matplotlib code that plots the C-alpha trace (Angstrom):
import matplotlib.pyplot as plt

x = [15.8, 12.2, 10.8, 9.6, 6.4, 4.7, 2.0, 4.7, 6.0, 4.6, 4.5, 3.5, 2.4, 3.3, 6.8, 7.5, 6.4, 8.8, 11.6, 11.2, 11.3, 14.4, 16.2, 15.3, 16.7, 19.9, 20.6, 19.6, 22.4, 20.3, 20.3, 24.0, 25.2, 23.5, 21.4, 18.3, 17.7, 15.2, 13.1, 11.4, 8.6, 7.6, 7.3, 5.1, 2.9, 2.6, 1.6, -1.1, -2.4, -6.0, -7.2, -7.6, -5.0, -2.4, -0.1, 2.3, 3.0, 6.7, 7.3, 10.5, 11.9, 12.5, 15.9, 16.4, 16.1, 16.6, 19.5, 21.9, 21.8, 24.6, 25.1, 23.8, 21.5, 18.4, 16.2, 17.1, 14.4, 13.2, 12.3, 10.3, 11.3, 9.0, 7.8, 6.5, 5.9, 6.4, 3.8, 5.0, 2.9, 2.4, 3.2, 1.4, 2.6, 1.9, 3.1, 2.1, 4.3, 3.2, 5.0, 5.4, 7.8, 9.6, 9.6, 12.9, 14.7, 12.6, 14.5, 17.4, 18.0, 16.3, 13.3, 12.0, 15.3, 15.4, 12.0, 12.7, 16.0, 14.3, 11.6, 14.0, 16.1, 13.0, 11.7, 15.1, 14.8, 11.3, 12.5, 15.2, 12.5, 10.4, 13.4, 14.1, 10.4, 10.7, 13.9, 12.4, 9.5, 11.3, 14.2, 12.0, 14.0, 11.0, 8.5, 10.3, 10.5, 14.3, 14.7, 17.4, 19.4, 19.5, 22.4, 21.5, 24.5, 23.0, 22.6, 26.1, 28.3, 30.7, 32.1, 30.8, 27.6, 29.4, 29.6, 33.1, 35.0, 34.2, 30.4, 30.4, 32.0, 29.6, 26.7, 27.9, 28.4, 24.5, 24.7, 27.0, 29.0, 26.9, 28.4, 30.2, 26.8, 26.8, 28.3, 26.9, 26.2, 23.5, 24.2, 23.2, 25.4, 26.3, 27.3, 29.4, 31.1, 31.9, 33.5, 35.5, 36.8, 37.8, 39.6, 37.6, 36.3, 38.4, 37.7, 38.3, 37.5, 36.3, 38.4, 37.2, 38.4, 35.0, 32.8, 33.9, 33.2, 33.5, 34.0, 33.7, 35.5, 35.1, 31.4, 30.4, 28.9, 25.6, 24.8, 21.2, 19.7, 16.5, 18.1, 16.3, 17.4, 15.8, 16.6, 15.1, 17.7, 20.3, 20.3, 21.0, 20.3, 23.0, 22.0, 24.3, 22.9, 23.9, 23.7, 20.4, 18.5, 15.6, 13.6, 12.9, 10.6, 8.5, 5.4, 2.0, -1.1, -4.2, -6.0, -3.3, -2.2, 1.6, 1.9, -0.7, -0.9, -3.6, -4.3, -6.1, -7.6, -8.8, -5.3, -3.4, -1.4, 0.0, 0.4, 2.4, 1.2, 3.4, 2.3, 4.5, 3.7, 6.6, 7.6, 10.4, 10.4, 12.9, 13.6, 13.0, 10.1, 6.4, 3.9, 0.8, -2.0, -4.5, -2.8, -5.1, -3.7, -3.6, -6.4, -8.4, -6.1, -5.9, -2.1, 0.5, 2.0, 5.5, 3.7, 2.3, 5.7, 7.1, 4.6, 6.4, 3.1, 2.8, 5.9, 6.6, 9.8, 9.7, 13.3, 16.2, 17.6, 21.1, 19.6, 18.6, 21.7, 20.2, 21.7, 21.1, 23.3, 21.6, 24.2, 25.1, 27.8, 28.8, 29.7, 27.0, 27.6, 29.5, 27.6, 27.6, 30.1, 29.0]
y = [9.8, 11.0, 10.3, 13.2, 12.2, 13.8, 15.1, 17.1, 18.9, 22.2, 21.6, 24.5, 22.5, 24.9, 25.8, 22.1, 21.0, 23.6, 22.5, 18.8, 19.9, 22.0, 19.2, 16.7, 18.9, 19.7, 16.0, 14.5, 12.9, 13.3, 17.0, 17.3, 15.2, 17.6, 14.8, 16.8, 20.5, 22.8, 25.4, 28.0, 28.5, 24.8, 25.1, 28.2, 26.1, 23.4, 25.8, 27.2, 23.8, 23.5, 20.5, 17.6, 18.8, 16.2, 17.5, 20.3, 22.0, 22.7, 24.8, 24.9, 26.4, 24.1, 24.1, 26.6, 25.3, 26.5, 27.3, 30.3, 33.0, 34.5, 38.2, 40.5, 43.4, 41.3, 41.5, 38.8, 36.3, 35.9, 32.5, 32.2, 30.6, 27.8, 26.5, 23.2, 21.7, 18.7, 17.5, 16.3, 14.3, 15.8, 13.2, 13.6, 11.1, 10.8, 8.9, 8.8, 7.9, 7.1, 7.3, 3.6, 4.0, 7.1, 7.7, 6.1, 8.9, 11.7, 11.8, 13.9, 17.5, 18.6, 16.3, 18.6, 18.3, 14.5, 13.9, 16.3, 14.5, 11.0, 12.1, 13.7, 10.6, 8.5, 10.8, 10.7, 7.0, 7.4, 9.9, 7.5, 4.9, 7.3, 7.9, 4.2, 3.6, 6.3, 4.9, 1.5, 2.8, 5.0, 2.5, -0.6, -2.5, -3.1, -0.3, 2.4, 6.0, 5.7, 2.0, 3.2, 4.1, 0.5, -1.9, -5.5, -7.8, -10.3, -12.9, -12.6, -15.7, -16.4, -13.4, -10.9, -10.7, -9.3, -5.6, -4.4, -1.6, -2.6, -3.1, 0.2, 2.1, 0.6, 1.7, 5.3, 5.3, 5.1, 8.9, 9.4, 12.6, 13.7, 10.9, 13.5, 14.5, 11.4, 11.7, 9.3, 5.6, 3.8, 0.2, -2.7, -3.7, -7.0, -5.1, -2.8, -5.8, -7.4, -4.1, -4.0, -7.5, -6.3, -3.3, -0.9, 1.2, 4.1, 5.8, 9.5, 11.6, 15.1, 17.9, 16.8, 13.2, 12.2, 11.7, 8.8, 9.1, 6.1, 6.4, 3.8, 4.8, 8.4, 8.1, 8.8, 5.7, 5.3, 1.9, 1.0, -2.5, -1.1, -1.4, -3.8, -7.3, -10.4, -13.5, -15.8, -14.7, -13.3, -10.0, -6.6, -3.0, -0.3, 3.3, 6.1, 9.6, 13.2, 16.4, 18.0, 15.2, 15.3, 18.2, 18.0, 20.5, 20.7, 22.7, 22.6, 22.7, 24.6, 22.6, 20.1, 20.0, 19.2, 18.3, 17.7, 15.8, 13.5, 11.4, 8.1, 8.4, 4.8, 3.5, 6.4, 6.8, 10.1, 10.5, 12.7, 12.9, 14.2, 14.8, 16.0, 17.3, 16.6, 16.7, 14.3, 14.6, 13.3, 16.4, 15.7, 13.4, 14.0, 12.3, 10.8, 12.8, 10.2, 7.5, 5.2, 5.1, 2.1, 1.6, 4.5, 7.0, 10.6, 10.7, 8.4, 5.6, 4.1, 1.3, 3.9, 5.5, 2.1, 1.7, 2.5, 3.6, 6.5, 8.3, 10.0, 11.3, 15.0, 16.0, 14.7, 11.7, 13.2, 15.9, 13.2, 11.8, 8.6, 5.2, 1.7, -1.4, -4.8, -7.3, -10.3, -10.7, -14.3, -15.7, -17.5, -21.2, -21.8, -22.8, -26.6, -27.7, -29.9]
z = [47.7, 47.1, 43.7, 41.6, 39.8, 36.7, 39.2, 41.1, 38.0, 37.0, 33.2, 31.0, 27.9, 25.1, 26.5, 27.3, 23.8, 22.3, 24.6, 23.6, 19.9, 20.5, 22.3, 19.7, 17.0, 19.0, 19.7, 16.4, 14.5, 11.3, 11.8, 13.0, 10.0, 7.5, 5.9, 6.8, 6.1, 7.7, 5.9, 8.2, 5.6, 5.9, 9.6, 9.1, 6.7, 9.3, 11.9, 9.6, 8.6, 9.8, 11.7, 9.2, 6.7, 6.0, 3.2, 2.6, -0.7, -1.3, -4.5, -6.5, -9.6, -12.6, -14.2, -17.0, -20.5, -24.1, -26.3, -26.0, -28.8, -30.8, -30.1, -32.8, -33.6, -33.3, -30.2, -27.7, -26.9, -23.3, -21.8, -18.7, -15.4, -14.6, -11.3, -9.9, -6.5, -4.5, -2.0, 1.5, 3.9, 7.3, 10.0, 13.4, 16.0, 19.6, 22.8, 26.4, 29.3, 32.9, 36.2, 36.2, 33.2, 34.1, 37.8, 38.4, 36.6, 37.9, 41.2, 39.8, 40.5, 37.3, 36.5, 33.8, 31.9, 32.5, 31.0, 28.1, 27.3, 27.5, 25.3, 22.8, 22.6, 22.0, 19.3, 17.6, 17.2, 15.8, 13.3, 12.1, 11.7, 9.5, 7.3, 6.9, 6.0, 3.3, 1.9, 1.7, -0.3, -2.8, -3.3, -3.8, -6.5, -8.7, -8.2, -6.3, -7.7, -7.3, -8.5, -10.9, -7.8, -6.5, -7.2, -6.4, -6.3, -3.9, -6.5, -7.9, -7.9, -5.1, -3.2, -5.8, -3.8, -0.7, 0.1, -0.6, -2.4, -6.0, -5.3, -3.4, -6.2, -8.7, -6.5, -6.3, -10.1, -10.3, -9.6, -12.7, -12.4, -9.4, -7.3, -5.1, -3.6, -1.5, 2.0, 4.4, 4.6, 6.7, 7.4, 9.6, 12.4, 10.8, 7.7, 9.9, 11.5, 8.1, 6.8, 10.1, 9.2, 5.8, 7.6, 5.6, 8.5, 9.6, 12.9, 13.8, 16.8, 17.2, 18.7, 22.2, 21.6, 23.0, 19.9, 17.7, 13.9, 11.6, 7.9, 5.1, 1.9, 2.9, 3.7, 7.4, 8.9, 10.7, 12.2, 12.6, 12.9, 11.5, 8.1, 5.8, 6.2, 4.7, 6.8, 4.2, 1.5, 4.0, 2.0, 3.4, 2.1, 2.7, 1.9, 0.7, 1.3, 0.5, 2.5, 2.8, 0.9, 3.5, 4.5, 8.2, 9.9, 13.1, 13.7, 15.5, 13.4, 14.5, 17.3, 18.0, 21.7, 21.8, 25.5, 28.3, 31.5, 32.8, 35.8, 35.9, 39.5, 39.5, 39.0, 40.7, 37.5, 36.3, 32.5, 30.3, 26.6, 23.9, 20.2, 17.4, 13.9, 11.6, 8.0, 6.9, 3.1, 0.5, -1.7, -5.4, -4.8, -4.2, -1.9, -3.5, -1.7, -3.1, -1.1, 0.9, 4.4, 6.6, 9.0, 7.5, 9.4, 8.4, 8.7, 7.3, 9.3, 8.6, 6.7, 4.3, 3.8, 2.8, -0.2, -3.5, -5.1, -2.6, -4.1, -7.5, -8.9, -9.5, -10.3, -12.3, -10.5, -10.3, -8.0, -5.5, -3.7, -2.5, -3.5, -2.2, -2.4, -1.9, -0.9, 1.3, 3.9, 2.9, -0.5, -2.5, -3.2, -6.3, -9.4, -10.1, -12.7, -15.6]

ax = plt.figure().add_subplot(projection="3d")
ax.plot(x, y, z, "-o")
ax.set_aspect("equal")
plt.show()
């Protein structure tokens, strides 16, 4: 079968960029699960961001305060509604692919769809890496803005250090009476296997019987080996998240070219370049716009998102359904007896 190459495809960059964004959104588990929420106004702000801008202002209303008043003949007092804002960092990422990487799959009946699906799948993994970096930063046990949402049982004696029902319930209690805002759990595959051995994983299927959905104590399970793991101490982090806890929006700032093709004539190589402007922001927190970015870059890398100092708590912690359980999978050695 003849191979279709990038050079053979009549790519219209703006439409192709929009297609990749659409496919990424449609296929993303983060979107389908409801962990992320989209706000059209944020996309409009991204689109209006001039070249060089790297932050987005996200205003919100503060909770109402003050005491109620007893009904009477006196004129009722009027309190104002106050506003504040969070700052989100604009992420601009890029990737280039050449025929040497992709030509094997271009021979299908619809090469444009094939490359768009491949690119969408790849971007989905990168979005999840972005989310994991943010969670690592805001849930740092010592300096994170949400350090109060971290339960560390990894140093507990014997089997008390292992993830299980009791430790999970203690972790969700960090949310107090807002515990029911939690709905999903992100875990390492080794943690998932341990819970399977405990017979604590329940599996259901969608109406088509084709999509398998796992649950742990009622929390929908996402397995990702990008979850924090320290081989030196054999400790794992498991995250519990609520619906709509992340704002996720795409856009295209002024001057940014989303998709373009190129050819290296000296190497006879055809190249497809894809760039995305993305906001992935934990609602209730604010990005430190004074942050010094790694390598002197203008836009944040995942290493920057992992730094606790780059995040500030803006709302009451109960309004941020994010909890972390730091644990082990095997019991700690028993303390020596005297």
